[in-house]
C-alpha positions in Angstrom: 2.1 -24.0 -35.2 4.2 -21.3 -33.4 1.4 -18.7 -33.4 -1.2 -21.2 -32.2 1.1 -22.4 -29.4 2.0 -18.9 -28.3 -1.7 -17.9 -28.3 -2.5 -21.0 -26.3 0.1 -20.4 -23.6 -0.7 -16.7 -23.5 -4.4 -17.4 -22.7 -3.3 -20.2 -20.3 -1.5 -17.5 -18.3 -4.1 -14.8 -18.6 -6.9 -16.4 -16.6 -4.9 -17.2 -13.4 -3.3 -13.8 -13.8 -6.6 -12.0 -13.6 -7.6 -14.2 -10.7 -4.4 -13.5 -8.9 -4.8 -9.7 -9.3 -8.3 -10.0 -7.8 -7.2 -12.2 -4.8 -4.0 -10.4 -3.9 -5.5 -6.9 -4.3 -8.5 -7.9 -2.2 -6.3 -9.2 0.6 -4.2 -6.0 0.7 -7.3 -3.9 0.6 -9.2 -5.5 3.5 -7.8 -3.2 6.2 -8.5 -0.1 4.0 -12.0 -1.3 3.2 -12.8 -1.6 6.9 -11.6 2.0 7.4 -13.7 3.2 4.5 -16.8 1.5 5.8 -16.2 3.0 9.2 -16.1 6.5 7.6 -19.5 5.8 6.0 -21.1 4.5 9.1 -19.6 6.7 11.8 -18.5 9.8 10.0 -21.4 10.2 7.5 -19.2 10.2 4.4 -21.4 9.6 1.3 -21.1 6.3 -0.4 -20.0 7.9 -3.7 -17.1 9.7 -2.0 -16.1 6.4 -0.3 -16.0 4.7 -3.8 -13.9 7.6 -5.1 -11.4 7.1 -2.2 -11.4 3.4 -3.0 -10.5 4.0 -6.6 -7.7 6.4 -5.6 -6.2 3.8 -3.2 -6.2 1.1 -5.8 -3.2 2.1 -7.9 -0.8 1.9 -4.9 -1.8 -1.8 -4.4 -1.9 -2.7 -8.1 1.8 -1.7 -8.4 2.7 -4.6 -6.1 -0.1 -7.1 -6.9 0.6 -7.2 -10.7 4.0 -8.8 -10.2 2.5 -11.1 -7.5 -0.3 -12.1 -9.9 2.2 -12.8 -12.7 4.2 -15.2 -10.5 1.0 -17.0 -9.3 -0.2 -17.2 -12.9 3.0 -18.8 -14.2 3.1 -21.3 -11.4 -0.6 -22.3 -12.0 -0.4 -22.3 -15.8 2.8 -24.3 -16.2 1.8 -26.5 -13.3 -1.4 -27.5 -15.0 0.5 -28.1 -18.3 3.0 -30.2 -16.5 0.5 -32.3 -14.5 -1.5 -33.0 -17.7 1.7 -34.0 -19.5 1.3 -31.2 -22.0 4.9 -30.0 -21.3 6.2 -33.6 -22.1 4.1 -33.6 -25.3 5.5 -30.3 -26.4 9.1 -31.4 -25.8 8.5 -34.6 -27.6 7.2 -32.5 -30.6 10.5 -30.6 -30.6 9.4 -27.5 -28.7 12.1 -26.5 -26.2 11.8 -24.6 -23.0 13.3 -21.6 -24.7 10.5 -21.6 -27.3 7.9 -21.8 -24.6 9.5 -18.6 -23.2 8.2 -16.5 -26.1 4.6 -16.1 -24.8 5.9 -15.8 -21.2 8.3 -13.0 -22.3 5.4 -11.2 -24.1 3.2 -11.5 -21.0 6.0 -10.4 -18.7 6.7 -7.4 -20.9 3.0 -6.5 -20.8 3.0 -6.8 -17.0 6.2 -4.8 -16.7 4.8 -1.9 -18.8 1.5 -1.9 -16.8 3.4 -1.8 -13.5 5.9 0.8 -14.8 3.1 3.1 -16.0 1.4 2.8 -12.6 4.6 3.5 -10.7 5.6 6.4 -13.0 2.3 8.2 -13.5 -0.8 6.7 -12.0 0.3 6.1 -8.4 1.8 9.7 -8.0 -1.3 11.2 -9.4 -3.7 9.0 -7.3 -1.7 9.7 -4.1 -2.0 13.5 -4.7 -5.7 13.2 -5.5 -6.2 11.0 -2.5 -4.7 13.6 -0.2 -6.8 16.4 -1.7 -10.0 14.2 -1.4 -9.2 13.4 2.2 -8.8 17.1 2.9 -12.1 17.9 1.4 -13.8 15.2 3.5 -12.0 16.4 6.6 -12.8 20.1 5.9 -16.5 19.3 5.4 -16.5 17.2 8.6 -14.8 20.1 10.4 -17.3 22.7 9.2 -20.4 20.5 9.5 -19.4 18.0 12.2 -19.8 20.3 15.2 -23.1 20.1 17.0 -24.6 22.5 19.5 -24.5 21.6 23.2 -22.6 18.4 22.5 -19.0 17.5 23.4 -17.4 16.9 20.0 -14.4 14.6 20.0 -13.8 14.1 16.3 -10.3 15.6 16.4 -7.5 13.7 18.3 -6.6 15.3 21.6 -9.4 17.9 21.4 -12.9 17.9 23.0 -14.9 20.9 21.8 -18.2 22.1 23.3 -20.2 24.7 21.4 -23.2 26.6 22.8 -24.5 28.0 19.6 -23.7 27.5 15.9 -24.8 30.2 13.4 -26.3 29.4 10.0 -23.5 28.1 7.7 -21.6 26.4 10.4 -18.5 28.6 10.2 -19.2 30.9 13.2 -19.8 29.5 16.7 -20.5 31.1 20.0 -19.8 30.0 23.6 -16.9 27.6 23.1 -15.0 25.5 25.6 -12.1 23.3 24.5 -10.2 20.7 26.4 -6.7 20.4 24.7 -4.7 17.3 25.7 -2.6 17.0 22.6 0.5 17.8 24.6 0.5 15.6 27.8 2.9 18.0 29.6 0.8 21.1 28.9 -2.9 20.3 29.2 -5.2 23.3 28.8 -8.8 24.4 28.8 -9.8 27.2 26.6 -13.0 29.3 26.9 -13.9 31.7 24.1 -16.9 33.8 23.2 -16.6 33.3 19.4 -15.0 30.7 17.2 -14.4 30.9 13.4 -13.6 27.9 11.2 -11.0 28.9 8.6 -10.1 26.3 5.9 -6.9 27.1 4.0 -6.9 25.5 0.6 -3.3 26.3 -0.1 -1.8 24.6 3.0 -4.6 22.0 3.3 -5.4 22.9 6.9 -8.4 23.9 8.9 -7.9 26.4 11.8 -10.4 27.1 14.6 -9.8 30.8 15.4 -11.0 31.8 18.9 -11.8 35.4 19.7 -12.0 37.1 23.1 -11.3 34.2 25.5 -9.2 32.8 28.3 -6.9 29.8 28.5 -6.3 27.8 31.7 -3.4 25.5 31.7 -0.9 23.4 33.7 2.7 22.5 33.0 4.7 19.4 33.8 4.0 20.2 37.5 0.3 20.3 38.2 0.7 23.0 40.8 2.0 25.4 38.2 -1.4 26.8 37.2 -1.6 29.4 34.5 -4.3 31.8 33.2 -4.0 33.7 30.0 -6.4 36.1 28.4 -6.3 36.5 24.7 -8.0 38.4 21.9 -7.1 35.9 19.1 -6.0 32.3 19.6 -5.7 29.7 16.8 -6.2 26.0 17.2 -5.0 23.9 14.3 -7.4 21.0 13.7 -5.8 17.7 12.7 -7.2 16.8 9.3 -5.5 13.4 8.8 -2.0 14.7 8.6 -2.7 16.7 5.5 -0.9 19.9 6.6 2.2 19.4 4.4 2.9 22.2 2.0 5.3 20.3 -0.2 4.5 17.3 -2.2 5.3 13.9 -0.6 7.8 11.9 -2.7 5.1 9.3 -3.3 3.1 12.0 -5.1 6.0 13.0 -7.4 6.7 12.1 -11.0 10.1 11.1 -12.2 11.1 14.7 -13.2 9.8 16.2 -9.9 11.8 13.6 -7.9 15.0 14.4 -9.8 14.5 18.2 -9.2 13.9 17.6 -5.5 17.0 15.4 -5.2 19.1 18.0 -6.9 17.7 20.7 -4.7 18.4 18.7 -1.5 21.9 18.0 -2.6 22.6 21.7 -3.3 21.3 22.5 0.2 23.5 19.8 1.7 20.4 17.8 3.0 19.7 14.1 2.8 17.7 13.0 -0.1 17.3 9.3 1.0 13.5 9.5 0.9 13.4 10.8 -2.6 16.1 8.4 -3.8 14.1 5.5 -2.4 11.0 6.5 -4.2 13.0 7.1 -7.4 14.6 3.6 -7.4 11.3 2.0 -6.4 9.7 3.2 -9.6 12.1 1.0 -11.5 12.8 -1.9 -9.1 9.1 -2.9 -8.4 8.2 -3.2 -12.2 11.4 -5.2 -12.7 10.1 -7.7 -10.2 7.8 -8.9 -13.1 11.0 -10.1 -14.9 12.4 -11.7 -11.8 9.1 -13.5 -10.9 8.7 -14.7 -14.4 12.3 -16.2 -14.4 11.5 -17.9 -11.0 7.9 -18.9 -11.7 8.2 -20.7 -15.0 10.9 -23.3 -14.0 9.1 -23.9 -10.7 5.8 -24.3 -12.4 6.8 -27.1 -14.8 8.1 -29.3 -12.0 6.0 -32.4 -11.5 3.3 -32.0 -8.8 0.3 -33.9 -7.4 -1.5 -30.8 -6.4 -1.0 -27.9 -8.8 -3.1 -25.3 -7.1 -1.9 -25.8 -3.6 1.7 -26.0 -4.8 1.3 -22.9 -6.9 -0.3 -21.0 -4.0 2.3 -22.1 -1.4 5.4 -21.5 -3.6 4.1 -18.1 -4.8 3.6 -17.1 -1.1 7.1 -18.2 -0.2 8.7 -16.3 -3.1 6.6 -13.2 -2.5 7.4 -13.3 1.2 11.2 -13.6 0.6 11.1 -10.8 -1.9 9.2 -8.3 0.2 11.1 -9.2 3.4 14.4 -8.3 1.6 12.8 -5.2 0.2 11.4 -4.0 3.6 14.7 -4.7 5.4 16.7 -3.0 2.8 14.4 0.0 2.7 14.5 0.3 6.5 18.3 0.2 6.6 18.4 2.8 3.8 16.1 5.2 5.7 18.5 5.0 8.7 21.6 5.6 6.5 23.9 2.5 6.5 22.7 1.1 3.2 22.6 3.1 -0.1 19.1 3.5 -1.5 20.0 1.9 -4.8 21.3 -1.3 -3.2 18.3 -1.4 -0.8 15.7 -1.3 -3.6 17.6 -3.6 -6.0 18.9 -6.3 -3.6 15.7 -8.4 -3.8 15.8 -8.3 -7.6 19.5 -9.3 -7.8 19.0 -12.2 -5.3 15.9 -13.6 -6.9 17.2 -13.0 -10.5 20.2 -15.1 -9.6 18.0 -17.8 -8.2 15.8 -17.6 -11.3 18.8 -18.2 -13.6 19.8 -21.2 -11.6 16.2 -22.6 -11.6 15.9 -22.0 -15.4 19.2 -23.7 -16.2 18.1 -26.8 -14.2 14.7 -26.8 -15.8 16.3 -26.6 -19.3 18.5 -29.6 -18.4 15.3 -31.3 -17.1 16.8 -31.6 -13.6 14.5 -31.6 -10.6 14.6 -28.5 -8.2 15.9 -29.6 -4.9 13.7 -28.8 -1.9 10.5 -28.1 -3.9 9.0 -31.5 -3.2 9.7 -31.1 0.5 8.0 -27.7 0.5 5.0 -29.1 -1.2 4.9 -32.0 1.3 5.0 -29.6 4.3 2.2 -27.5 2.8 0.0 -30.6 2.2 0.6 -31.8 5.7 -0.2 -28.4 7.2 -3.3 -28.0 5.2 -4.5 -31.5 6.0 -4.0 -30.9 9.7 -6.1 -27.8 9.6 -8.9 -29.3 7.4 -9.0 -32.7 9.2 -9.0 -31.2 12.7 -12.2 -32.2 14.6 -14.5 -29.4 15.6 -14.2 -28.2 19.2 -16.9 -29.5 21.5 -19.2 -26.9 23.0 -18.8 -26.3 26.7 -21.8 -27.5 28.7 
């Protein structure tokens, strides 16, 4: 009986969990998908490269959507069991709420392990691979994006005119560049020869100008300057990929600890690295927190399981990530320790979850849940029942 019940509840959670991952990940990816489509249409990035970028972006979103999907799945699964009186039948048969927790605990442990592995290994690797892939795309666009006798404005703050491009695209002749990257020091550069020099080590692309003249103005327009040069380098912006050191989001646990120890030896702040270190543990632990909150809320009686599950999950997720964002912002500025900033949402919602679970075990109703459901139903009905706007004649 126990194995059959555990398997039944596990499968009951699995289907909405998969659905929740798809929905939440799609919502978070919408803005990125639009940018990727823009790269294909306007920048000529091949479709296969776009799909590779998409796969590298995915782990960063899965790290947060797996706990979201777990909360949504528990609310939907136990909401359906409660609305169909299956929870009452189980309790009548002698199955307590604590016994129902066994498959929930197993599913939560699985979600925790998946999220932890993503945070510990997959996301740092994918972030590093994403930066390398973006550099390759930017480098290829820099070397192949210039066109003869056309004002090229692919790089922010630069407009480049090229008279002639030799075979291979690395050597150009007859260049004129309008540089407005610094509003107080606008300049126009004219050069006979330009060489595109990608640097694989620093992930930068430099346009080296030979034998030219730079005309510029300072903060006062009347201060006109003319400078002749033999060599002048223009650093092309390739999507902020010029960092020599790894970003904390690209580091594994061991690399973060080494960087933190190094920063402390040098007397520098390691807040950024500490935030990323604690994030690797706090976000996976959100699975435990959401499970503790989701199960007792799910078994509460409801007339509309799906709308209640969706509305309650949105409220809980909103509260969690508002606390996380506020804490992280305060930690970056210094007043709040990084550990407290990253673990505050878990502590708050864990306490709420214990309270909700104790009331559910005593079969006491959760105060305020019915009112939240009523407000959601009214808001949805107002939107759906609103008459269509009349067309202006």
